C-alpha positions as CSV (number, residue, x, y, z in Angstrom):
1,X,-67.1,188.4,-7.6
2,X,-70.7,188.7,-8.8
3,X,-71.4,191.5,-11.3
4,X,-74.5,193.6,-10.3
5,X,-76.2,194.8,-13.5
6,X,-79.5,195.5,-11.9
7,X,-80.7,192.3,-13.4
8,X,-79.7,188.7,-12.9
9,X,-76.2,188.6,-11.3
10,X,-73.2,187.2,-13.3
11,X,-71.1,185.0,-11.0
12,X,-67.6,183.9,-11.8
13,X,-67.4,180.2,-10.9
14,X,-63.7,180.1,-11.3
15,X,-63.3,181.0,-7.7
16,X,-65.0,177.7,-6.7
17,X,-63.5,175.5,-9.5
18,X,-60.0,176.8,-9.2
19,X,-59.8,178.6,-5.8
20,X,-56.7,180.7,-5.2
21,X,-57.4,181.2,-1.5
22,X,-59.6,179.5,1.2
23,X,-62.1,182.3,0.9
24,X,-62.7,182.0,-2.8
25,X,-65.0,179.0,-2.6
26,X,-67.1,180.5,0.2
27,X,-67.5,183.7,-1.8
28,X,-69.0,181.9,-4.7
29,X,-71.2,179.8,-2.4
30,X,-72.6,183.0,-0.8
31,X,-73.2,184.7,-4.2
32,X,-75.1,181.7,-5.6
33,X,-77.1,181.3,-2.4
34,X,-78.2,184.9,-2.4
35,X,-79.1,184.8,-6.2
36,X,-81.2,181.7,-5.7
37,X,-82.9,183.1,-2.7
38,X,-83.8,186.3,-4.6
39,X,-84.3,185.2,-8.2
40,X,-84.0,181.4,-8.5
41,X,-81.8,182.3,-11.5
42,X,-78.2,183.6,-12.0
43,X,-75.7,183.7,-14.8
44,X,-72.2,182.2,-14.7
45,X,-68.8,182.7,-16.3
46,X,-65.6,180.9,-15.5
47,X,-67.6,177.7,-15.8
48,X,-65.0,175.6,-17.5
49,X,-66.8,174.8,-20.8
50,X,-64.6,176.0,-23.7
51,X,-66.1,178.4,-26.2
52,X,-65.1,176.0,-28.9
53,X,-67.4,173.4,-27.3
54,X,-70.3,175.9,-27.2
55,X,-69.7,176.8,-30.8
56,X,-69.6,173.2,-31.8
57,X,-73.0,172.7,-30.1
58,X,-74.6,175.5,-32.0
59,X,-73.2,174.2,-35.4
60,X,-74.5,170.7,-34.5
61,X,-78.0,172.1,-33.7
62,X,-78.1,173.9,-37.1
63,X,-77.1,170.6,-38.8
64,X,-79.9,168.8,-37.1
65,X,-82.8,171.2,-37.3
66,X,-82.0,172.0,-41.0
67,X,-82.7,168.4,-41.9
68,X,-85.8,167.6,-43.9
69,X,-89.0,167.4,-41.9
70,X,-89.5,163.7,-42.9
71,X,-86.0,162.8,-41.6
72,X,-86.6,164.5,-38.2
73,X,-90.0,162.9,-37.9
74,X,-88.4,159.4,-38.0
75,X,-86.7,160.3,-34.8
76,X,-89.9,161.4,-32.9
77,X,-89.5,161.2,-29.2
78,X,-93.1,160.1,-29.0
79,X,-92.0,156.8,-30.7
80,X,-89.2,156.3,-28.2
81,X,-89.9,154.7,-24.8
82,X,-87.1,156.7,-23.2
83,X,-88.5,160.1,-24.3
84,X,-85.4,160.7,-26.5
85,X,-85.4,162.2,-30.0
86,X,-87.2,164.9,-31.9
87,X,-90.1,167.0,-30.8
88,X,-91.9,168.9,-33.7
89,X,-93.3,172.4,-33.2
90,X,-96.7,172.4,-31.6
91,X,-96.5,168.8,-30.2
92,X,-96.3,169.7,-26.5
93,X,-99.5,170.3,-24.4
94,X,-100.9,173.7,-23.6
95,X,-100.0,175.2,-20.3
96,X,-102.5,177.1,-18.2
97,X,-102.9,180.6,-19.6
98,X,-101.3,179.7,-23.0
99,X,-103.5,180.5,-26.0
100,X,-101.6,178.3,-28.4
101,X,-98.7,175.7,-28.5
102,X,-95.1,176.7,-28.3
103,X,-93.4,177.6,-31.6
104,X,-90.2,175.8,-30.7
105,X,-88.9,172.4,-32.0
106,X,-86.6,170.4,-29.9
107,X,-84.4,167.3,-29.6
108,X,-83.7,165.3,-26.4
109,X,-80.8,163.1,-25.2
110,X,-79.8,161.8,-21.8
111,X,-77.4,159.4,-20.2
112,X,-76.1,156.8,-22.7
113,X,-77.2,153.5,-21.2
114,X,-77.1,150.3,-23.3
115,X,-80.5,149.0,-22.2
116,X,-83.9,150.6,-21.5
117,X,-85.1,150.5,-17.9
118,X,-88.9,151.0,-17.5
119,X,-90.5,153.5,-17.4
120,X,-87.7,155.1,-19.6
121,X,-85.5,157.3,-17.4
122,X,-82.4,155.2,-18.4
123,X,-81.7,153.9,-21.8
124,X,-79.9,154.5,-25.2
125,X,-80.2,157.7,-27.1
126,X,-81.3,158.1,-30.7
127,X,-79.1,159.9,-33.1
128,X,-79.7,161.5,-36.5
129,X,-78.1,160.0,-39.6
130,X,-75.4,162.7,-39.8
131,X,-71.6,162.4,-39.9
132,X,-70.0,162.0,-36.4
133,X,-68.3,165.4,-36.6
134,X,-71.5,167.2,-37.7
135,X,-73.6,166.2,-34.7
136,X,-72.8,163.3,-32.3
137,X,-69.3,164.4,-31.3
138,X,-69.9,168.1,-30.6
139,X,-73.3,167.4,-28.9
140,X,-71.9,164.7,-26.7
141,X,-68.9,166.8,-25.7
142,X,-71.2,169.6,-24.6
143,X,-73.5,167.2,-22.8
144,X,-70.6,165.8,-20.8
145,X,-69.4,169.3,-20.0
146,X,-72.7,170.5,-18.7
147,X,-73.3,167.2,-16.8
148,X,-70.1,168.0,-14.9
149,X,-71.1,171.6,-14.4
150,X,-74.5,170.6,-13.1
151,X,-72.9,168.5,-10.4
152,X,-70.7,171.4,-9.4
153,X,-73.8,173.7,-9.1
154,X,-75.5,171.1,-6.9
155,X,-72.4,171.1,-4.6
156,X,-72.6,174.8,-4.3
157,X,-76.3,174.9,-3.6
158,X,-76.0,172.2,-0.9
159,X,-73.2,174.2,0.9
160,X,-75.3,177.3,0.6
161,X,-77.9,175.5,2.7
162,X,-75.3,174.5,5.3
163,X,-75.1,170.9,4.0
164,X,-72.1,168.9,2.9
165,X,-71.5,168.3,-0.8
166,X,-71.3,164.7,0.2
167,X,-75.1,164.7,0.2
168,X,-74.8,164.2,-3.5
169,X,-73.6,160.7,-2.8
170,X,-76.9,160.0,-1.2
171,X,-79.2,161.0,-4.0
172,X,-77.0,161.2,-7.1
173,X,-75.2,157.9,-7.6
174,X,-76.7,157.5,-11.1
175,X,-78.4,160.8,-11.8
176,X,-80.9,161.6,-14.4
177,X,-79.3,164.2,-16.6
178,X,-81.4,165.2,-19.7
179,X,-80.5,167.7,-22.4
180,X,-83.0,169.6,-24.5
181,X,-81.7,171.2,-27.7
182,X,-84.1,173.9,-29.1
183,X,-84.7,175.9,-32.3
184,X,-87.0,178.9,-32.3
185,X,-88.3,180.1,-35.7
186,X,-88.0,183.7,-36.8
187,X,-90.5,186.1,-35.4
188,X,-92.1,186.5,-38.8
189,X,-93.1,182.8,-38.7
190,X,-94.6,183.0,-35.2
191,X,-98.3,183.7,-34.7
192,X,-99.4,186.7,-32.8
193,X,-99.5,185.9,-29.1
194,X,-97.5,182.7,-29.5
195,X,-94.4,182.1,-27.3
196,X,-91.3,180.2,-28.2
197,X,-91.9,178.6,-24.8
198,X,-94.7,179.7,-22.6
199,X,-94.4,180.7,-19.0
200,X,-93.5,177.8,-16.7
201,X,-91.2,176.7,-13.9
202,X,-88.8,173.8,-14.3
203,X,-90.0,170.8,-12.4
204,X,-86.8,169.3,-10.9
205,X,-83.2,170.1,-10.1
206,X,-80.5,172.3,-11.7
207,X,-80.9,173.7,-15.2
208,X,-77.9,174.8,-17.2
209,X,-78.9,176.9,-20.2
210,X,-76.9,178.2,-23.2
211,X,-78.4,180.9,-25.3
212,X,-77.1,181.5,-28.8
213,X,-74.8,184.6,-28.4
214,X,-76.4,187.9,-29.4
215,X,-79.8,186.2,-29.7
216,X,-81.6,186.8,-26.5
217,X,-85.1,185.6,-25.8
218,X,-85.3,184.3,-22.2
219,X,-87.3,186.3,-19.7
220,X,-87.6,185.6,-16.0
221,X,-90.4,186.8,-13.8
222,X,-89.6,188.6,-10.6
223,X,-91.6,186.9,-7.9
224,X,-92.3,190.1,-6.0
225,X,-93.0,192.7,-8.7
226,X,-94.2,190.1,-11.3
227,X,-92.3,192.0,-13.9
228,X,-90.5,190.1,-16.7
229,X,-86.7,190.5,-16.6
230,X,-85.0,190.0,-20.0
231,X,-81.8,187.9,-19.8
232,X,-79.1,189.0,-22.2
233,X,-77.4,186.5,-24.4
234,X,-73.7,187.0,-23.7
235,X,-70.9,184.9,-25.3
236,X,-69.4,182.4,-22.8
237,X,-72.0,183.2,-20.1
238,X,-74.5,180.4,-19.2
239,X,-77.7,180.8,-17.3
240,X,-78.5,178.6,-14.2
241,X,-81.8,178.1,-12.5
242,X,-83.4,176.0,-9.8
243,X,-86.5,173.8,-10.4
244,X,-89.5,173.1,-8.2
245,X,-87.9,170.1,-6.6
246,X,-85.0,172.3,-5.3
247,X,-87.4,174.9,-4.0
248,X,-89.2,172.2,-2.1
249,X,-86.1,170.4,-0.8
250,X,-84.6,173.7,0.4
251,X,-87.8,174.6,2.3
252,X,-88.2,177.7,0.1
253,X,-84.7,179.0,0.7
254,X,-84.2,178.7,-3.1
255,X,-86.8,179.9,-5.5
256,X,-88.1,178.2,-8.7
257,X,-89.0,181.2,-10.9
258,X,-91.4,181.4,-13.9
259,X,-89.7,182.0,-17.2
260,X,-90.6,182.1,-20.9
261,X,-89.0,182.6,-24.3
262,X,-89.9,185.2,-26.9
263,X,-87.7,185.3,-30.1
264,X,-88.1,188.8,-31.2
265,X,-85.6,188.6,-34.0
266,X,-86.5,187.8,-37.6
267,X,-84.0,185.0,-37.7
268,X,-83.9,181.5,-36.1
269,X,-82.5,181.1,-32.6
270,X,-80.9,178.2,-30.9
271,X,-80.6,177.3,-27.2
272,X,-79.8,174.2,-25.1
273,X,-80.9,173.3,-21.6
274,X,-79.3,170.5,-19.5
275,X,-81.4,169.3,-16.6
276,X,-79.5,167.7,-13.7
277,X,-81.9,166.0,-11.3
278,X,-80.6,163.0,-9.3
279,X,-81.4,159.3,-9.0
280,X,-84.8,158.1,-10.2
281,X,-85.5,156.5,-6.8
282,X,-84.2,159.3,-4.6
283,X,-86.4,161.3,-2.2
284,X,-85.5,164.5,-0.3
285,X,-82.0,163.9,1.1
286,X,-82.1,167.1,3.3
287,X,-85.1,165.9,5.3
288,X,-85.5,162.1,5.7
289,X,-88.7,162.8,7.7
290,X,-90.4,164.7,4.8
291,X,-93.9,163.1,4.6
292,X,-93.9,163.6,0.8
293,X,-92.1,160.4,-0.4
294,X,-92.4,161.2,-4.1
295,X,-89.2,160.1,-5.8
296,X,-87.4,162.1,-8.5
297,X,-88.6,159.6,-11.0
298,X,-92.3,160.0,-9.9
299,X,-92.1,163.7,-10.1
300,X,-90.6,163.5,-13.6
301,X,-93.2,161.0,-14.8
302,X,-96.1,163.0,-13.4
303,X,-94.9,166.1,-15.3
304,X,-94.3,164.3,-18.6
305,X,-96.4,161.1,-18.4
306,X,-98.2,161.7,-21.7
307,X,-94.9,161.7,-23.5
308,X,-93.7,158.3,-22.4
309,X,-94.5,155.4,-24.7
310,X,-96.4,153.3,-22.1
311,X,-99.9,151.7,-22.0
312,X,-102.6,154.1,-20.8
313,X,-103.2,152.2,-17.6
314,X,-99.5,152.7,-16.6
315,X,-99.6,156.4,-17.5
316,X,-102.6,156.8,-15.2
317,X,-100.8,155.2,-12.2
318,X,-97.4,156.7,-11.9
319,X,-97.0,155.4,-8.3
320,X,-96.9,151.9,-9.8
321,X,-94.1,152.6,-12.2
322,X,-91.1,151.9,-9.9
323,X,-89.0,149.1,-11.5
324,X,-89.3,145.8,-9.7
325,X,-85.9,144.7,-8.3
326,X,-84.4,141.5,-9.5
327,X,-82.4,139.2,-7.4
328,X,-79.4,141.4,-7.6
329,X,-81.4,144.4,-6.3
330,X,-81.0,146.3,-9.5
331,X,-83.9,147.4,-11.8
332,X,-85.0,144.9,-14.4
333,X,-83.7,145.8,-17.9
334,X,-85.3,145.7,-21.2
335,X,-83.3,145.4,-24.4
336,X,-84.2,148.0,-27.0
337,X,-85.1,146.6,-30.4
């Protein structure tokens, strides 16, 4: 049953994942539907990701971000054609209304594919030179857990719209699932008026967010009152939200809400967001007659085109970036040097 705190609801997913009666699943579907209709955000417990996995992630992030700056710079995502790797503080572009760049630093991974497929949605990850137990193992374990959870959330969202969860087989045979690991500096090292992450909406599908326990910072804007709702950081409770693509595909039944991060504590803060979109070439599966034929890949590229390592003429023409099929009908593949 959803917990009403006067803020974002906390929904127990165990009723959907491990139902004890026929009504359990429907109760969770209804609670998620109502939360996404009102806020575009909700919190979850009973999600199936062990606390030990969450704690391993946080330790891994500390091991990564405490590396010397020169070591992190070697892994810059701007040098990687698949937009994987390290993002230094201040590298991202300014959003409308922001006075300065975000204070955060970040590290990106995604599906582990052996070859790069232009324009970079599929390909190998880059990993820091750290012992397996200190980074790769705990990070990959958490990635796999949230990848599975993201698919479950999509199932629930589809059923809340009256669709079958089998629709996933139409647009998510090989989904783009990206994970962004983030470190926010202490408030004393943040400039006046600078956000950890400025106000924005997520562009695409489902976002699964872990906030470091007892270190809140996320705020969600109420679309009606325009007030900012602080989201508490509770151990073993994850935050879920819908992106712009879901809002569009649902015909506005689900919202994509603005949110921002302000680290008010005088200590560093870690968080991790997994973004579960769908296949690069998929279009709106809920409305085949939708006149907007932008694919998930096109939407993703338009949002982040300056951050893919491609020639300028390619960045300026996202509609021409679809991989050309080879004789087998699969995208051409490029070996990573």
